[in-house]
C-alpha positions in Angstrom: 104.9 120.1 123.5 101.2 119.8 124.1 98.2 120.4 121.8 94.5 119.7 122.5 91.4 119.3 120.4 89.1 116.9 118.7 91.0 114.4 116.6 90.1 113.2 113.1 91.5 110.3 111.0 95.1 110.8 110.0 95.9 112.6 106.7 98.3 110.6 104.5 100.6 111.2 101.6 101.9 108.4 99.4 105.6 108.6 99.9 108.2 106.0 100.8 107.4 105.5 103.6 103.8 107.0 103.8 103.7 110.4 105.5 101.1 110.8 108.3 99.7 113.9 110.0 97.2 113.8 112.9 94.5 116.5 113.0 94.1 117.7 116.6 91.6 120.5 116.8 93.0 123.3 114.6 96.5 121.9 114.6 98.0 119.3 112.2 100.6 117.2 114.0 103.2 115.6 111.6 103.0 112.4 113.6 105.4 110.5 111.3 108.1 112.8 112.7 107.5 111.4 116.2 108.6 107.8 115.2 110.9 106.6 118.0 109.6 109.2 120.5 107.4 108.8 123.5 103.9 110.3 123.1 101.1 110.7 125.7 97.4 110.9 124.7 94.9 111.9 127.3 91.1 111.8 126.6 89.5 114.8 128.4 86.2 113.0 128.6 84.5 115.0 125.8 83.3 113.6 122.5 81.9 115.9 119.8 80.0 114.7 116.7 82.1 115.3 113.6 78.9 116.4 111.7 76.9 118.7 114.0 79.5 119.3 116.7 77.2 118.4 119.7 78.6 116.7 122.7 77.8 113.0 122.8 78.4 110.4 125.4 79.1 107.7 122.8 80.4 107.9 119.3 78.6 106.0 116.4 79.9 105.1 113.0 83.4 106.5 113.7 82.6 109.9 115.0 78.8 110.7 114.8 76.2 111.3 117.5 73.2 109.1 117.5 70.8 111.5 115.8 73.3 112.1 113.0 74.0 108.4 112.7 70.2 107.8 112.2 69.7 110.7 109.7 72.8 111.3 107.6 73.3 109.6 104.2 77.0 108.9 105.0 75.8 106.7 107.9 73.2 104.7 106.0 73.5 100.9 105.7 74.2 101.2 102.0 77.6 102.8 102.7 78.6 99.4 104.2 76.6 97.4 101.6 76.6 99.5 98.5 74.8 96.8 96.5 71.8 97.9 98.7 71.8 101.5 97.4 68.3 102.9 97.1 69.0 106.2 95.4 67.0 105.3 92.4 64.0 104.7 94.6 64.1 108.3 95.7 64.7 107.3 99.3 68.3 108.5 99.7 68.7 110.4 103.0 70.4 113.3 101.2 70.1 113.4 97.4 72.9 116.0 97.0 75.3 114.0 99.2 74.4 110.9 97.2 75.1 112.7 93.9 78.5 114.0 95.0 79.7 110.8 96.7 77.8 107.8 95.3 76.8 108.8 91.8 80.5 109.2 91.0 83.1 106.9 89.3 84.3 104.1 91.7 87.3 101.8 91.5 87.1 98.1 92.2 90.5 96.9 93.3 92.6 94.0 94.6 94.8 94.7 97.6 97.2 92.9 99.8 96.9 94.0 103.4 96.6 90.9 105.6 96.3 88.8 102.4 94.4 89.1 99.2 91.2 91.1 99.3 88.8 92.9 97.0 87.6 96.4 97.7 85.9 99.5 96.3 86.5 103.2 96.7 85.5 106.5 95.0 88.0 107.3 92.3 89.1 110.4 94.2 90.1 108.3 97.2 92.9 106.4 95.4 95.4 105.7 97.0 94.0 107.1 100.3 91.7 104.2 100.8 94.5 101.7 100.2 96.7 103.3 102.8 93.9 103.5 105.4 93.5 99.8 105.1 97.2 99.1 105.5 97.6 97.6 102.1 101.2 97.0 101.0 100.1 96.4 97.3 97.0 97.5 95.4 95.8 97.1 91.8 92.7 98.7 90.2 90.7 96.2 88.1 87.5 98.0 87.2 86.2 101.5 86.9 82.4 101.8 87.2 80.0 104.8 87.1 78.5 104.5 90.6 78.9 103.1 94.1 76.0 100.8 93.5 77.5 99.2 90.5 80.9 98.9 92.3 79.0 97.0 95.0 77.5 94.6 92.5 80.9 93.9 91.0 82.5 93.5 94.5 79.7 91.1 95.5 80.6 88.8 92.6 84.3 88.9 93.2 84.1 88.3 97.0 82.6 84.9 96.3 86.2 84.0 95.4 88.2 86.0 98.0 87.7 88.0 101.2 86.5 91.7 101.2 87.9 92.2 104.7 91.3 93.0 106.3 92.5 91.0 109.3 93.7 94.1 111.2 95.6 92.0 113.8 97.5 90.2 111.1 98.1 93.4 109.1 99.7 95.0 112.2 102.0 92.1 113.1 104.1 92.1 109.9 104.5 93.1 106.4 102.3 91.1 104.1 104.0 88.5 101.8 104.1 89.8 98.2 101.3 88.6 95.9 101.2 88.7 92.1 98.1 90.9 91.8 98.3 91.0 88.0 98.0 87.2 87.9 95.2 87.3 90.5 93.4 89.9 88.4 93.4 87.7 85.3 92.2 84.7 87.4 89.3 86.8 88.7 88.3 88.1 85.3 88.2 84.5 84.0 86.3 83.0 87.0 83.8 85.8 87.2 83.3 86.6 83.5 79.8 85.2 83.3 78.4 87.1 86.3 80.3 90.3 85.3 78.9 90.1 81.8 75.4 89.9 83.3 76.0 93.1 85.3 77.3 94.8 82.1 74.2 93.7 80.2 71.9 95.0 83.0 73.7 98.3 83.5 75.1 99.1 80.1 78.7 98.3 79.2 79.8 101.9 79.2 79.2 101.9 83.0 81.8 99.3 83.6 85.4 99.5 82.3 88.0 96.8 82.8 91.4 98.2 83.8 93.8 95.8 82.2 96.8 98.1 82.0 97.0 99.6 85.5 100.2 99.2 87.4 100.5 97.7 90.9 101.0 100.4 93.6 103.5 99.3 96.3 103.1 101.0 99.7 105.7 101.2 102.5 104.8 102.3 106.0 106.8 104.0 108.7 107.3 101.1 111.0 110.4 100.5 113.0 109.1 97.4 114.9 106.0 95.2 114.5 104.5 93.9 117.7 104.7 90.2 118.6 101.3 90.4 120.1 98.7 92.9 119.0 97.0 94.6 122.0 94.2 97.1 121.2 94.3 100.4 123.2 90.9 102.0 124.0 90.2 105.5 125.5 86.9 104.3 126.8 88.7 101.9 129.1 92.0 103.7 129.6 91.6 107.5 129.2 95.4 108.1 129.3 97.7 106.2 126.9 101.4 106.5 126.7 104.2 104.7 124.9 107.0 104.9 122.4 105.7 105.3 118.8 107.3 102.4 116.9 105.2 102.5 113.8 102.2 103.8 111.9 100.2 101.6 109.5 96.7 102.0 108.1 94.9 104.3 110.6 96.8 102.7 113.6 99.5 104.1 115.8 101.7 101.3 116.9 103.1 102.0 120.4 105.3 99.7 122.4 102.3 99.5 124.8 99.7 98.5 122.2 98.0 99.7 119.0 95.5 102.6 118.7 92.9 102.8 115.9 92.7 106.6 115.4 89.7 106.4 113.1 87.7 104.6 115.8 88.1 107.6 118.1 87.3 110.4 115.6 85.7 113.2 117.5 87.3 112.5 120.8 88.9 115.5 122.6 92.5 114.7 123.3 95.5 116.4 124.9 98.5 115.2 122.9 101.9 115.4 124.6 105.0 114.8 122.4 
């Protein structure tokens, strides 16, 4: 079969293993069902901005045209560095967007993807964010009242651990299990002074320690992990083909290489399966 349209990041459901669907135009392809089958993906040469829909020669910030990247709140630098939020200064690019996305409860969490890391996400994005990062384990440790405060807390904790995922390592094997509950206690102890200062500055009711949350274990639909990770790129090779041997994070793992679907959001593809 063949379907064509602009792709978006894969939609996930927390099952065992995770269930994946790939939006292609108006269609929703249950891509998990194609595990073990050969698929062919052809870039038609068109890229549409996921915000305004205009044609663009190059995609910015995972799917936007240059004007939208420069003007939209969701593309501002504070999305990458939430501790630099400037909403309270009245300079947010879009106040309503900020209210609905940033002035909402956020979760600070520990995860095990390519190893131990700290991360943040809007409370409504649990467990989606964990799956998108390819985490095999995740544990919420704080609930805070805004993205800005979550950034302050994360900045303290990442002095003791990484806040990044080594995507190549994540795609080569399942992560070795980590006792996240023990790590949570270590972090609480090591960061107590700095975290207490944040609480004093921003009122205790804005930061709640989550000491009774369970660890979420996540299994991915992967038949075979690659010995060597080769990144596939539509900008270099418009037609990609291979046997789908796994899906993890937002990556398709083919026997010919790995494809970061999120990176190519807005690309117009013909998908043969």
